[in-house]
N, C-alpha and C positions, 0 to 999 in steps of 0.2 A: 864131530867126535861123538860117538856113542859109547856109554860105559855100562856094563851089566854086571851083576854080582854072581855070574857062574862061570865055571871053568871053560876054556876055550873049546874042549871036546863036546860039550853039551851044547855050546852056542853054534858050533858048526853042523851039528845034528840038526838042530832045531832050524837053522837056516836052510839047509839042504832039503829038509822035509817041506818047508813052507815055499819055497822056491821051484818045487817040482810041479808047481802049476801056477797058472796065473791068479794074482790076488785081486779081489774085487772089493772095492770100498763103496758103500752108498750112504746117503744121508737125506733127511727130510728135506732140506732145501738146498741140496747140493747135486751136482752131476755125479753119475757113476764113473769112479775112476779105477782105472786097471793099472796094476804094476806087475813087472815080471823081472827076472834077472837069473843070475847063476853064481854060483860059488866054487872057485877052482882053488884048490889047496886052502890058502888063506886069503885069497883075493876075491873080493865082491864086486860085482857089476850089477847095477840096479837101475831099471828104467822105469819112468811113469811121472805124472799119471797119464795115460791114455785116455782122454776125455774130449768130447766135443768142443772145438774152438778153444783148446787150452793148450799152453806151451807144455812140452814134455822135458823132463830133466833126465840127466845122467848122473849117478853117483857112482864113483869108483873109490875103493878103499881096501885097506888091509886089516885083517884080524890080529890082535896082539895079545899075547898071554901075559897076564899080570898076576900070577900066582892064582888066587882063587876068582880073579875077575877077568873079563875080557874087554877089550878096547877096540872099537871099530874107528880107525882114523881115515876119513875120505873126504873128498871133494865133490860137490855138487855143481854141475854145468848145465847151462841151456844147451839142448841138443843142436846140432849144426843146422838142420833144416829149419828149425825155429829162430835161430840166429839170423839166418838169411831173411827170413820173413819179416822179422823185426826191422832189419836194415832196408829192406825193400819199402817197408812202410814209411819210414823217414825220407827215403829218397822220393817216394810218392808225394808226400806232403810238400816237400822242397819244390818239386815239379808243379805241383798245382798251385802253390803260392806265387811261383815265378809267372805262370802263364796268366792268373786271375789278376795279380796286383802289380806285375813287372818287379822291378828291385824294390819298390816301397814296401811289398808284402813280406820282404825277408825280416822285417821287424818282429813279425809274429813267429817266426822259425823257433827261437829259443824257447818260447812258450809251449809250442807244440812238442818239441823235443823233450823239454823238461816234463811235460804231462805224460809222454810215453815212458820215459826213464822212471817216473814216480810209480806208474801202473806195473811196470816190469818189476821194480823192486818189491812193491807190495806182493804181487804175485809169487816172487821168489822166496820171500820171508814166510808167506803163508804155507806154500808147500814145503819149505825146509822144516818147518815145525811139524808138518804131517808126516813128512818121510822120516824124520829123526823119531818121532814116536812109533812109527810103524816098524822101523827097522829094530828099535828096542823091544818091542812085543814080539817081533820074529825070533830075535836071538834068545829071548827068555822063554819061548814057547807059549806065550799068553795069547798070541794070535789064533783065532779059529778053535779055540778051546770049547 
């Protein structure tokens, strides 16, 4: 949920203007990340980051008018292709452990699955914060000023 202290009309104008082109973020020790999306009435669809070997997320949400404030209620999901890639990694680890150690190697499976789960959660949290801040800046018109 993103909440800003501006009317919904201004937030819509700022979002439409910002989403008319691809948004590129860079950092000194970070990969270049690209975001894109569109606004249809009060419904936002936002994708990103598109970066080398990074998961890509999909944010879908609705803008709501709360007097002089605007609230964006949305949900962030891992894009379908990346979800299948993640599942494929778990299956690959399972098969490798099965062939290398037979059924005895299955003892290690919970550790590998836990490691992958932890990495995905860390990744998800990192980008959730970045995407939330980016959407706040886009709605207030502070991005790209």
